[in-house]
N, C-alpha and C positions, 0 to 999 in steps of 0.2 A: 578467414581472409587473407590469400596468398601475400606474404611479405613484399613480391617485386614481379617483375615480369617475368612471364615466363615460367613461372614457381616451380613448375609440375616435371617441368622438361630438364630441370637442374637441380633437382633436389637430391635425387640419389644419388651423383658424384658428389656433389660437396661435403652430404652426410658421411658418405666415405672416406672422404679425407680428411674429414673431423675426425673422425673413429682413430685417423693416426695417432691425432694429438690428444685422445682421451677427453674431447669437448664433445658436449652429447647431442648441441643444437645450433639452430646459426642463433638463435635468440641470446647462445650464451655467448657466442662471440661479443654480444655486445658488452654484455656484462665484465669481460674479461678487460675488455680493454676501456669500456669508463672505472674499473677499478684502479687502472693504471694511470688514469687521467687524461686519455685521451679522446677527444670527441670527432671519431672519424667521421661520422655523415656530416657532420657540419662543414668537416676541412675541404672532403671533398665537392659537396657544392659549393662551398666558398670559388672553389677553383672551375669547375663550370657551371653555374647554378642550372643550366638546360640539362644538365645529366639525367639519368633514369635513376629509378628508387633502387635497380640491380647494384649498380655501381656504388652507390654508397654501400650498399651489404657484403659486395665482393673486397672492399676493401676492408672492409670492416672483418670479414673473416682474415683476411691476409694479417691483416694487424694482429688478431688471436692466435695464427698461427707464430708467429714470429715470436709473441710474448711465452707461448707454452714453448715453443724451441729455445728461450734463451737467447735470442740474438741481443746484443749490448752493444753491437756496431753498428750504424745505418746499412751498410753495403750487404752486412747478413740479412738482416732484415727484410731488405728488398729483394731478395732471392727467395726468402721466406714469404713475402707478400704474393710474390708469380705463382705460388704452387696453389694460393687461394684462387686468385684469379684463374688458371687454369682450372681450376674446379667449376669454374662458373659457363665453362666453355660447353654447349651442346654436343653430344654425342653426334660425330661426323660432318659436321659443319665445316666450314674454312677455317676459321679460327681454332679450331680442335684440331685440326689436322697440320696445321702451322704449327702446334703448340706457343701460340699469341699472346697466352699468360704467363708461361714462363720466358719468353722473351721480352714483355713490358719489365719483370722483375730483374732480369739480366740486366737490360738497356739500367736499368734506375740505380744497382748494384754498380757498374760501370759507373755511372756517371758520378756516384758517390767514393769512388776510390780515386788515390791522389795521383796515380799514373795517367788520368784523364786530366787534359788540360782544358778544351776550348770544345762545348758543344753547340752543334748549328743548327737552326732550325731554315731549313733549307726552304725558299721560297715561302718563307714563314709568313712574311707580314701580307701576304693576301689574304690570310685567316684570321680574324678574332683568336680562335681558337690554338694559332703558336704563342697569339700575347700571352694566353692564360697559362698556356703552359713554362713559358718562360718568366713567368712571375712566380709562380708555384716553385721552381728552381732557383731562382735569384735569391727568393725570399727564404728559403731553407738551405739548400747544396750546403752551401758556406759556414752553418752553423757549425756542422762537424768535419769540416776538413781543415788541414792544416795551410794548404795551398789552395789559393779560392778558384775556384772552376770558372771561367770564363763562358757567359753564354751569348752567340749572336743569333740575331735572324739576317737572311739573306737571301734578296728577291729580286724578282723584277721591277723596274721601277724607282727613281728615284722620290717623286712626290708621294707615291705610296708609301713609301718606306719613313720620311720624315712626318705622313700625318699619322702614320700608327706609332712612332716615338713620341708624338705631341698627345695622343690621347692616352697615353698608356706610361709616359712617365720614364721614357726609356732615351738612351742617346743616339739619334742621329747620325750617322758620321757619309757623310756625300765625298765620291771620289771620283778621279779620274785617269781612263784608261786610256794610256797610251801606247797605240797598236805597233807601231816602228819599233818600240825598244821591248812591248810584252809586256811593262811595268805600269804598274797603277799607283796613285798618288792620293794622298790623303786630302782635302783641297776645304773641307768645313767640317765643326764636329759642333753639336750643340746638345745638350742633356736639357731633357724637359723635369726634371726633379731632383730632388738634394739627396733621395734616399738609396735603398738598394736597387730598384728600377733602373734608376741611372745606368749602374753598372753594365744594364744590358744594351750590347752596340745595336744599332737597327742600319741597316747597308742597302740599297738601292743599286742595281746593274742595269746598264743599257741590253747586255746580252751573255750568251754564255761564255765569253771569253771572260770578259771582265768579271762576271761571276766565279768562274775557276780561280783567276788572280785574287779575290777576297778569301776565296777559301784559304789559301796560301798567306795571304798577309795575314790572317790571324792564327793560322797553324792549328786549324781547324783537326781534330782527332775523331770526332763522332759525330755524325749529323742524322737526321730524318728527315727524309723529304716529304712535302706534301703533295697531295695529287688535287691541287685546285684548279685555278684559271689556266696555267703554263705549264703544263708537265711533259707535255713534248716539248715545249720550246724552249723548256728552261730546267727546271729543278732535276729530271733524271738524267739529260745531259750534262749538267755541271758534275753532279754526283761522279758517272760515268767517267766522264774525263778525270775528274778528279784524283780518282782512285787510282787511276792507269797510271798518270803521272805521279802519285806518291809509292806505290809499290816500285816503280824505276828509280826513286829517291832511296827506296831502302824503307820507308816510314811507313808506320803504322795507322791505317785511318778504318773504322768501322763505318759502315751505312748500313743506316735502318732506313727500307722503304716503307714508310704507311700507304695504305689504301688497298687498292687494287681487290680481286674477289670474282665472283661472277658476275660477266654483265659487266662490270665498270666500264667508264667514259671512252668512248671512242674506240669501240670494239672493231677488232680488224677482221673479225667469223660473225657468220647469221649469229644473230642471239639467238635463234629459237635453238641452238646449242644447246642452251644452258649453262649446266656447271664444266661442261668442257670449253665452253667458251673464254678465252682470256683478252679481258679489255688491253688496250694499246698500253695503258698505265701501268695495268699488272705485270705485262710482258718487258715494260721498259724497268720495272723494279727488279723484275727476277734476275736482268742480265748485272745490278750490280751492287744488288744487296747481298749484305751481311746477313740479316731477318728481315724480313719480311712480316709485315702485319697486316692486317684484315681490316678492309671497312675506308672509311672517310677518316679524315688528319683533324676535321672537326665536327662532321653531323653524329649525332648520337645515334639516330637511330639507321642507320648504316653501319655504324660497327656492332651494333643489335643485331640487322640480319646477318649478317656474317656468322653469328651465333657466340662473340663474346660477352659485352655488356653495354648497357648504353653510354658510352663515352666517347667524345673524341679522341684518337690516339695522339694527339700534343696534347691536350689538356690531360693526358693518363699520364704522361712522361710529369709531369709537375706535379700530379697525385703522387705516385710511387715515389718519390724524389720524401714530398712533405711528409710521408705517412711513415716513409722509414726515419726519417729525422727524429719526428716526434716520441716512434719507439726507443732510440736513442738515448733520448732525451728523459725518459718514463724510467730507463734503466739506469741513467746516471743520477735522480733522483732518488732510488730505492724503491721506485712505485712495483717491481716484482722482480 
């Protein structure tokens, strides 16, 4: 019985990658990780319970590669995990062409490096998957960082931000935009838990102007956009505008566009064009992003359709960080 979805379309390139590290099979990866005391399967499942089997195995393969490469630091482990994720990309797919597996590994690496101060899920609170990703990061990344990584969610709607904060135990931060001065002021703050989740600030904006101001308020230097309810009204315009302003100010900002792919929402072309048709969300992501992922921010099936694995892009950010940290902790404990 096949281990996971579309096994036969993935097996050849996965085994070729494993051979580089003298690993004989996909099942052997599970033995390697368990011997190091890491239950990758359960860790991935806990972050997005509706993810596919291939997602759990992809991270198991990635973690085994990290161990074989003797990655003793989480940021190095993240890059190695990206190699495993890339080997799961179906040849010729959108995910394969964009090297999305390597991209996820490099994003995780960036979030674990000390010079990244603040990571933003942009338009994140419209999706529970953003919360899943944020939880995975908040509960893990700062175990191995000297300076804590700040994680925020920034999206349309103040009520929506407060609801998602209350459900997930985040801190709701209400702002008021002064359009005359161009300044955004914090007017209310409430933490809905006492633990690590409370360190995630969740903002609601009324429009793009306020969204950009919130990015400046938190000094965001890395973000990932969603492609959820308001891609053309909020997240892509905020990322593009903020990037322009950051460049003009001589400050760094790494923008990741989650989503997109063939025939994505709000297509400007005839859908009959198939792979030649860029959806509007895909097009806008290409305009501002430093790295573009493929498929939905939240829906496992759509990321699978793009040829990667069945896990939302936002939860995958949390998965990469969590598994990378587990590898470093195993190294510190002398497990490999």
